[in-house]
N, C-alpha and C positions, 0 to 999 in steps of 0.2 A: 504494499500499499504505500503510494507515494506520500510525500508531506502535503498536508491538508490544511486548509484554514479552520479554524475552531470557532465556532459561534457560541457567543455567551448565552447559551440556553440550555434547558434540561428537558429531556424527553423521556418517556416511559415506554418500553417495550414490552408487549404482553404475549403469553403463550397462546392465546386464544382472543377471538374476536368479542366473545361474549364478556370476558374478564376487561379487554380493553373499554368497551362501553360502560361497564359498572365503575370503573375507575374515573371515566370522564363525568359521569353523573355525580360521583362523590366529590369530585373536585369542584365542581360548578355549585353543588350544594354548600360546600365549605366556604367558597367565596361569598356567596349569597347570605350565609348566615354571620360572616364577618364583615359584610358590607365592603368587600376589597375590590371594587368595580374597576379600578385602575391597575391591579395588579395583574399579571400575565400568568396564566396557569401552564404547567407544563403540558406540551403536546403528548398525546397518548395514541400508540398505534400497535396493531398485531404485529409481530416481527416481519412477517412476510409481507404486509403493507408497505412498511418502512422500506424494506429491500426494494421492492417495486417502483416505489418512487424514486430512490437514488438511481436505480438502474435506466428507469425512463429518462430522468434528468441528463444522464450520462449520453444516453443514445441521441437525444434532443441536440445536447452541446456538440455532439459530433466526437466524443472521446471514445465511444464504442462504436465500431462499425456494424451497421443494420445487416449487411450481409453475413455478418459472422454471428450475428445473436440468432437464436433459436425463435421460432414463432410465438412461444409463449409456453405458459406451464399446463401440464394435463390437471384436468379436474381429478377427484379422487375416482368419480364414475368412469371418466375416459381411460384411466390409468388402469383400472379393474378390467375394463373391456380388451384393452391391449393384452394385458396378462392372460386372459382367458383365450384370446385367439393366438397368441404365442404358445400357450399350453397345448390347445387344440391341435395345432400345427404340428407340434412335436409328437403328439401321441395319435396323430391320424392313422399310423400303420400299426398301432398296439391292437392287438385281438380283442381286447377288452375296453377299447376307448370309450364305449358308452356307459361303462360303469363307474369312471372316474367322476368325482364332484369337483368340475374346473373351477366353480365359483370358490370352494373351500381352497383348493390349490392355489388360485390367483391371491387369494388374502394371505397365505402363507409365503408366496413368492413376494409379494409386496414387502411384507414384513421383512424378510431375509435381505431383500435388495436394500431397504433402508439400512439395515444393520451393516451390511458391508461397506456402505459409504459413510455413514455418520460414525461409525466406530472403528474405521480405518482397519477392516478385518482383511488379511490376504488370505486367499485359498492355494493351498498346494494340491494340485489336480492329481499327483502321482499316488496321493495317498488319501484322496477324496473317497467318500461312501458313494454307492450307487445313488442315493438320493441327491447328494450335493452334485454329482455329475448331470444327472437329470435337470436340477435346477439351473445350472450353467447353460445347458442346451435352451432351456427357457427364455434365461436372460439374453443369451444372444440373439434369440429370434424377437424377443421384445424390443432390445435396442435397435434391431433394424427396423422394426415398425415406426419406432419412435423416429428414427432418421427420415424415414419415407414420409412420415406426416410433418415433420419441422417442429414437433414439439418435445418436450423433456418432462419426465416424471418430477413430481414436486421435489424430491430429495437431490435429484441430479442438477434441477433447475436452481434451487437454492445454492448449491455448490458452486455452480456456474456464476451467479451472482456476486457471491463472496470473493471468487478469483477476480471478476472484474473490478470489484471495488478496491481490492488490493492494488491491482495494476493501474488504476485510474484515480487521479485526486478528486475529491469531492468535498463539500462542505459537511463539516460533522459538529455535533453539539459538544459543549464543554462537559456535559454529564449525561451519562444514560443509565436509568435504573431499569432493571429486569424484574417483571412481575409474572408469577406463576410458573417458574422454571425450576421445578423440584429436582430436576436431573439434567446435568449438564454434559452432553456427549463431546468427544474429542473435537468433531466436526464444528459445534458451536464455541468450545473452547478456544479453539485457534483463533476464531474471529475475535473473540473478547481479548485474546492476548494483543492482537493487531490493534484493536481500538486503544487499548492501554499504552502501547508502543507509541502511538501518533497523539498521546496526550489526553485523550477521553477518560475522564473518569467513570468506571464501571462499578455500579453497587447493586444491592438487591433492594427492590422497592418494600418499604416497611410502613405499616399502617401507624407505627407509633406507640404501640400497645404492648404491654407485657401482663400476662395473668397474675392476678393478685391472689386469686382462690382456684385451686386445682385439687378436684376430689375424684374419687372412685368409688362408685355404687355397684352393689351386685343384686341381680333379679332372679326370680325363678326362671322366666322364660322370656322370650324376645317380646311376647305381647305386653308383658310387664313393663319392659323397657319402653315400648311405645308410649304407654298409658303416662308413664312417670315422666317423660320428655315432654309431652303435652301438657301435663298439669304444671311442669316446671315454666313452661311458655307462658300458661296461663297467669300463674302468679306474677311473673314479671311485668306482663302487660297491664295487670290491675294495678301495680305499684307505679308503673311509668307507662303510660299509652304511647309514648315515642320511642320506646326500647327497640333496639335492633338486634336480633337473635337468629341464630343458625342451629338447625339440628342435623348434623353430619351422620350419614348412613353408610357403610361401606357396601352393603348390599341392598342399595336403593331400591332398585327394579322390582325386588321382591315383596318389599314393605311398602311400596308406594301408596297402593290403595288403602291398606291398613291405616297408615297415617292420615291420609286425606280423610278417611271417614271419622277418625278420631276428632281431627281438626275441625271438621265440619259439625260435628256434635258439639263441641265445646264453643267454638266461636261463631258459627254460622249454622244453627238448628233450622233457621228459616230455609235453607238451602235444600232442604228434603222436599219441599213442594217444588212442583216442575215448573211453576211460573218464576221460581227464584233460584233455578239450578245455574244460572251463570252471574250470580251475585259476586261483585268483587271481593276477593277473599284478603285476609290479613296475612296469608301465606303464600308462598309461591315455591314451586320446584325450580331449581336451577336450570334444570334441561327439561324440554317438552317431550313429547312422545314421537315416535315415527309417525309420519303422516299417514301411514297404511293402516294405522291402528285406530284413526280417527272414524267413527261409524260413517260419515257422510263419505269419505275416499273409499273406505271397506266396501261400501255398497257399490260405488262405480266400478272398483276392480272386481267384484262378484259378478256384476251383471254384464262385464266383459268376458269374463271367464265363461258364462253361461251362454254367450253367443259362440263361442268359438271351441270350447273344449270338448273334445270327441269323447273322451272317457267319462264313466258315469261320475255323478255328484252323489255325495251323501245326503240322506235326509236332514241332516243336521244343517248343512249349508242352505238347502232348498227352505227349509221350516225358517232359518233366520231372515231369508229374502222374504218369504211371506210376512213375516211380523215387521218388516223393515218400512219405516215411513218416508225415506227419501227416493221413492221411485212411484210411478203411476198415482192412482188416487188412493191412497193407503188410509187416508182418514175416513172417506165415505165408504169404504169397502172393507173396514177393519173386521167387522163381524163375519161376513161371507169368507174372508182370508182366513180368519182363525178356524173356521168350519171345514175349509179345504186341508188346512193344515192336520187337523185331527183325522180326516179321511185318508188323507195320503200315508198317515202313520198306520192305518189300518190295512190299506190295500195294495200299498206298493212296498217293493223290498227296500232293504237298508241303502242300496246304490242304485240311483235313476238317472239315465240319461236325459238331457235336455228336452229331446223331441219327445220322449216318453212322457215327461213332465207336462209339457204342453198338450198333448192328447189327452191326459188325465184331466188337465182342468177344463178343455173344451168338452169332453164327456160328462163332468159334472153339471154343466150348463143344461144338459139335456135328460138327466135322471128324472124318475118320478119325483122326487124330492130334491129339485135343483138347487145348487149353490150358485148363485148368479153374481160373477164378477166380472161385468163387461169390460170395464177399463183394463183390468189386470190382463185378461185374456187378449185383448186388442194389443196391448203393449208388448206382452211377452210374445207374440204372434210376429208383430213388426221387428221385434230384435231378431229374432232367429231368422225372418225371411231376409231381412237387410244383410245380415251377417252371410248368408249364403250368396249374395249378389255381389259381395265385397271379394275384390281380387285376392289370391292366394298370396301373393308375393307382391309387397310394396317397400318403398323407402319409409324409413320412421316419421317424416313429416306426412306423408300420405297416410300412414296409418293413424296420427295424431287427428288429422280430419275425419277418418273413418269412425275412429272411437267418439269423437264429439258428435256425429250423425246417431250413431247406436244409442248413445247416453240421450241425446234429444228424444229419440224414437220410445224411450221408456218414461219420458218425463222427468228423468233426474235433474235436480235433486228434490223433487217431490212438489205437491201440490199448496203447501203452506209457505208462508214468508219465512226466510232464512233468520235465525238470531244473529246477533253480532259475531259470535264465535263460529258459528257455522258459515257465514258469510267469508270470514278471514280464511277459514279452513279451504272454502271452495275455491278462492283467489291463489291461495297455495298450491291447490293439485293444477290448476290451470298454468301455474308458472312451471310446474314438473313437466307438464305435457309439453311446454314451450322448450325445454331441456331435451326431452326426448326428440322434438322435431329438429333439432340442431345436430343429430348425430347421424345425419344422411351419409356424410363423407366417411364416418367411421365405422359404420354398420352395413351400408348399402341395402339392398332388397333382402326382406326377410318376410317369413311367414307370421300368421296372426299371433300364435302362442308364444313366438320368440319376441314378438314386439311387446305383447303384454308382460311377458316376463321381465323385459327391460323397464318397462313401466312401474312394475311392482318393486323392482330393485331400487329405481329412483325415489319411490314412495317411501320405501323402508330407509334410505339413506337421509332424506329431508327430515329434519327435527322440527316439528311445529309446536308452538305454544301461542295460545291467543294474548293478543295485546290488551291489557285493562288499563283503567284510569288511576286505579289505587295503587300507591306505592306500599309494598307489603312490609310488614315487621319481621316476619319470620321468613327464614329461607331455608329450604332442604336441599342439602346437596350430598353429592358423593365425596370420597375421601380425596379424590384426586383434583378436584375443585378449590381454588383459592378466593377467598372473600374479597370483594373490591373495597370495601370499607371497614371502618373500625366497628367492632360488635360489643355490644353490652354482655353478651353471653353466648355461650357455644355449648351444646350437649352433642358429645360424641359416642354413639351407642354401637351396640355389635362388636365390641373389643374382646373377641374371643380368638384364641390363638390359631383356630382353623380357618380365619378369615382373615386377621391382620398380625403379622405380617403376612401379605399374600403368598401362597405357594410359588415355588420356582416352575418357570415352564419354559424350556428351551425350545427354539424352532427347529424341526425336524430336518430342514433344508441346509443347515449349517451344522459342521460337527460341535458337540455340545462343549468340548474342551477349548475349541476356539471362542465360543460365546462367554465361557468362564474368565478365560484369560483376559478378554476385553471388557470384562463387566458389563455385558448388553443387557438390558431390561430384561428381568425374570430368569436370568442364567443360573443364579445359585442363590442359595438360602442367605449367603453373607450379603449378595448383592440386595436382596429383598429387605433384609433387617436394616441394611444402611439406607435404603429408600424409605422405608416406613419411619426410621428416625428423622429423616428430613422432613416429612410430613408432619410428623407430631411435633417438632420444634416449631413449625410454621403455624401449627393449632394453637400451640401456647402463646403465640405473639400476635394473636387474632382478636382476642377479647380479655376483658378483666377476669371474667370467670369461665373456667372450662371445667365440665364434668364429663368424665369418660365412665361408661356402664357396660356390664357384660351380663350374659344368661348364664345359669348354672346348668340349664338341661335343655334339651330340643326333643320333645316327645319323651321318649325312655333313654334317650342318649345323654350322658353326663357330658358337661363342656367344661374348659378350662380358660382362664382369662389370658389374655396377650401378653407375652413378657415385658412388652413395651409399657405396661402400666404397673409392674409389680411393685416400683418405687413409689407410687403414689398411694397415700394414706387413704384406706377405705372409710367412708362414713355410713351411717345407716341409710338405708333406701328411702326414697321419698315416696309418698302416696301417688297413687295413678289416678288419670282423669278418668271420670264417669261417661260412659256412653249416654246418649240421649235417651235411651231406655230406661237405664239406671236412674238418670236424675228426675226423670219423671216419676218413676216409681218410688223414689226416695223423698225428694223435696216437696213433691206435691201431694203425697199420699193423705195429709190430714184434710185437704180439700176436695179429695175425690168422693164421689158418691159410689159406694160399693153395691154393685148389683150381682147378684148371684144368677149365674148364666146356665145352671145345671137343669133348669126346666123349662122346656120348649112348649109350645102350645099344644094341648090335647089333641088327638085325633077326633075329630068332629064326625057327626053322623053324615054318611054320604061322601067323606073324604076317601080317596082311593090311595091306599097305601099297599105296595106290593113289592114283592122280591122273592129271590130263592132263599134257600136256606141261609144264604150269607147275611140275610137281614137280621134272623134271629141270632145267628151266630155273633155278628158285630155288636148287636144289643147287649149280648152276653157278655162280651170282651170289653166293650166300652160304649157306653150308651150313645155318646156324641157321635161316634163314628157312625152308627146306625142312622142318627138324625141326618147327618149332612150328606151321606152318600145315598140314603133311599128315601128320605122325605124332601130333601132339598135338591136331591138328584145331582150331586156335585161327582164328578169323576176324574179321573187323572187321564192325561193325554198317553196313549200306548207308546212303548219304546219300539221304534222300527228296528227291524234285524233282516239279516239275509237268511234265506231258508225258511225253516219252521221253529217257532218258538216251543216251550215245554207244553204250554196249554194246547196248542195245535197237535202236537204229536200225541198228546193224551187223548184229544178228540177223534184222531184218526183210529187208534186202536179201539176205541168205544166203538166206532162205526164198525170197524171189521168184525168185532166179537158180536155185535148185534145183527149184522147181515148173516153171520154164519149160523147163529141159534136159531134165526128166522127159518133158515134153510131145512134143519132138522133139529126140533125141539128136544130131542133125545137121542142117546148113541149107544148102541151095543158094544161096548169098549173091548171085550175079548175078539170080536170080529173086525175091529178097526185096524186097517194097515197104516204105517207111518207115511208111505209113499202116496197112498191115496189121499190121506188127510192133508198132507203137504200140496198136493196138486189142488185140491179144493180151496185152500185157503190162498194160495198163489192166485187164482182166480177172483177170489173175494176181494183181496187186497187192491189187485189191479183195477177192479170195477169202482171200488171207494176212492182210491187215488185219482181215477179220471172225474169221477163226479166233484170232488174236492177242488180240483185244480180250475173247474170252470167258475170257480166262485171268486176269482182273483183277477184284478184288472191287468196285471202282467203275468200270465201263466208260467209255471215252472217249466224248466226244459225236459225233454224227454229222458235224458240221462238221470237227472235228478228223480224223476218219477219212478224210474225204473229201480233205482237204489232205495227208495222210500217203500216200494212195493215189497222188495225182497226184505227190508228191515221189518215191517209190519208182518208179514208172513212168517217169519222166524220167530218173532216174539210170541205171536199167536199159538204157533205150533209147540213152542216151549211149555207156555201156559196149560195148554190142554193136554198135552202128553205127559207132563211130570207133575201137574198140580190136579186138574179135574179128573183125570184117569184113575189117580189115588184115592178118590174120596171114599169113605166108608160105607155110604148108603147110595142106593141107586136114586136118580133124579130125573125129572124132565123140566126144561125150561118153559114156565108158563106166562112169564112176563118179559118184555124187552124194551127198553127205553120208553116206559110208559110215563105219560105226562099227567100230572094231577094239579089243581088249583085249590086246595082246602083253605077253608076260612078257620082261623084260629083267634078267637076273640075279636073278629070283625077284620082282622089283617090277612090279606089274601097272599098265600105262599105259593110261590110257582115251584113246581118240583118235577124232576124226572127221574123216576127209579130205573137205575141201570139194568138191573136183573131181579127176578123172583124165580126160586127152583120151588118146585112140588116134589116132596119125597114119597116114597111109596106108600107111608101110611096118611097122606093126605097133608101133612103138616108143611108150612112154608120157610125157605130160608131167603132171607133178603141180602141181596149182594150190592155193593157199590164199587166199582173199579177205580183203584188209584195207581198211577204210573209212577208218582214220585215217592217221597217218603209217606208213609201210611199216618193218618191223623192219630193223634192221641185219644183213645177212646177211655181213659181212666176218668175222665172229667164226667162220664155218665154216670157214675155215683154220686156226685157232688150237687150242691144246689144250683149251681151255675153250670149248664150244659153248653160248652161252647164248641162241641162239635155235634150239632142238633141233628144232621141230615138222616142218619139212619134210626134214631129215636124218634123222629118225626113219622117216619114211613111206618114203623111198628106201631106207634101208639095213637096215630090220628087216621092215617089212610087205610091200614090193614087191622084195624083195632078189633073187628069182628072175626079175623081169621086165626087160626091156631099157628103161632109163629115158633118155630122151633130155634132159630138163630139169625142174629143180624151179623153181618160181618163185612169187612173191606177185603177185596181181591187185590193183592200186590201183584200187578202184570210188571214181571222183571224177568230179565234173562238168568240172573244168578241167584236171587233169593227170593224168587216168587212164592207165594202161599196166602194163606187167609189169617186175618186177626180179626178179634171181634168177642162176642160173648154168644152163650147157646145155652138152652134149657137143660142140656145134659150132654154127657161125653159121646164121642163118635157121631156126631152129626157132621160136622165138618172137620177135615183134616187140619189138625194144628190148633183147634179150639177146644178148651176143655169147658166143663160146665161151670155156670156161674157161682156155683156153690162147692166147687172142687177144693179139696184141701190145699192145694197148692196155689190157688186163687185167692188173693186177700182183697180184690178189689170191693166186692160187696159185703158190708158188714151183715153177718147173719141174723142179728137182731132185727135190725131195720129191714131187711130183704129176705124174709124167711122163704120165699118162693118166687118163681118166675112172674107171675101175674103182678107181685109187688113191684118188680122193676118197671115193668111197662107202665104201670100207675104212677111210679114215680117220675118217669120220663114225661108222662101226659100233664102232671101237675107241675114239674119245673119249667116245661117249655110253655105252658099257660101263664105263668106267673112272669115269664120273660115278655110273652106277648102283652100282657097286661101293663107292664112298665112302659113299654113302647107306646102304647096307646095312651097312657096318662101323660106322656111328654116327657118322660125321663131322658135327659141329654146330658147327664154330667160325663165330664172329664175324668172317669175313674177307671183304674185298671190295676190288674194284679202286678203286671210286670211290662216293662217297654218291650220285651220280646214278644209280648202279645199282639203287638202293633206293627210287626215287620211287613206285615202284608196289606196294610191298612192303605187304601187309595187316597184317603182325604188327610193324611198325616200333618201337612202344614196347616190346616184348619185347626187342629186340636191345639196349636200354638203352645207346645210343651216348654219350649226355652222362656217365653215370657211368664207363664205361670210359675215356673221354678224361681225365676227372678222376684216375682211377688211374694211368694211364700219366705223366701230368704229374707226379704226385707221386713215383711210383718213378723217374722220369727225374731229379727234383731230388734225390732221395735218393741216387742213385748219383754225381750231380756233387759232392754235399758230403761 
């Protein structure tokens, strides 16, 4: 660097544009506060911007020959694309080229290339690993592509700028302060040394604060840390509304939503209302989210994928689109869209192609009970039709025009006016589309999914955070981010040894030993400890009060504190902030009007209440379950799946067994041949599958049907040959899949009896098939009969018949058989008499004979029906395990009730 004139001024060079902006705002506020309007604040630049200014001045003044200068610096996106092209070129002849993740390899190659230049690493190719040799081939091809384009990647462009500034005189400031550079690489250190050699004073930018109070606190879990940090901020702002605070979180992305929810509960409870969702907050996150994670942009990308993706979509993706407000007439058609979602879950498989989805929506418009969504149907049809008319290969700029046309066809971003945040998000997306349109020279003609992939990458790389009018008091930031202003307090959480210092992670494309020798980032534990110490000291110079906290466990895993905070004295943990629910339950309890919600309106004369045995089962297990599901008709959305679920498989074997016994109610087992029986079951199973397949909007394949036919035939044959053939008494099947609708205390119960057998002496055996785990029938002797199906058959429908046994038939390949109760031994295989000495189920005093059991069933089931009719809807149950299959579990609000009970109990104790 030649002798250069020194200007009597100070500039601040920052590691990031965000930090530079923050320091400018801080200095401006300080000038206003001190009324120093005539005093000139130091200029603040990101390092790269300052180098660009100097280089541009040198070019304009003729010191640098334009012909010798590169055209410019590649953006991060452009650099990644060139690396991908270089890697694809090198791997083009590899037999497994399509299996490589070129995007991931490009990221690793970018990092390795930066290490080589910034940390002055020289590679000895004679001893290089296969990975390093491969990387050097990529690098050679990458540099060739850069030469052809006239651009340089950021690290080489900055190196070129530093060389030019060393060779050509330029005006330098008297003092330069560096802000946010926690790690100085040799590349940057050489430049600093040259500046100092030319008389420039180079120092670290400081806020002028040293921590007076440094504390360490331990908490049970990370959630307790979050609560305590928010409570700490609440106390500071209560004492000083102008306080500036920071909460530093190493794993910020994992805890972002948790912290945002707690801060909203404490400082902005009004934000729970949708109308106030964009209320300016007293807190901000130092970094926004990738643009692709914002719902408005995610909708646009999903619609474009729907237009061009040939592979099937999961129902989760289609369900999200149906519920999305950012396209078509989502508000006007909200109800029919929800109905379409429910029907889709019932009738379509887990994965659905876009064309199949459109046909499904169109067919539902023509059903006997139509689901009419004219706007949705028209927009969806227009999207897919326009996509088919779009050329298969276009330049990126042409794809941007096509994408805009497609989104316009779906009326994205929706029918309602956009909020301020949504409008800003839309504008950011348009700018990203502009970035894609500028890549014609870099990408050339491409297919639609490649163009959409590039657009998704650009949206993922673009960090977006809406601008607000409020200056926040609390900043939530990661460990690597420096504060631009002096702070009143900093809370650093997550100080566990598995998180901080960060674990070492060498780059696989450069020999690890070379990285350790050069002390590159992440190269070794020593490097990481030294780096973490630098961050630690910066934090101690950022505020008057600094608190470090850590968790003792994560689930069942015990955790240890970071070694960097061993020396800090530990103080008692502070209390945690209350959630909004806890605040309402505790603070306003004395003003509440407590209403007992266990009583629903009684069933009135003429009111129709019906259901299967599940109605009385739910009433016995938890009365509120029965009320919500059967009286209010609440139900959960079905979970989509590929193939058949357990219920459908159970239904199929029921149909097979019914069809078989209808053909021959009785069998002469000694004369039955296994081969003949198998042939008969094969035919029955094939017929059942054929009829079943016609019930679906998208029928199953022929291969799938054949496999399912074989499964059903094998299961039925195993059951008949190994279980039914071994029964001790001869029988004939007298009733199959018989429907009944008995009235029990005015409650209509819809029942289907799987099967009733008649023994040689005329007595009946009632059978209910089960393909899963057999229900627990021990409750049949209790006051609450929670498995009432078979007792209802015996005590209400067949009450005038002579019943010998009621039992479940476990239809399984390995452990099939009967379970239940019988009037005497040797009626059904595996079932002892109710009063057998080994049977302890029924108390001999309470149940002296078989009729007393039937009377007990009738009496207790009647009591359950009477409670339902009287409006008993209490949230009462023996165990939460009883609610495992409750379809309306969210309506029971168990967490809220538990919270109320805890606060009531604490209030009574105090």
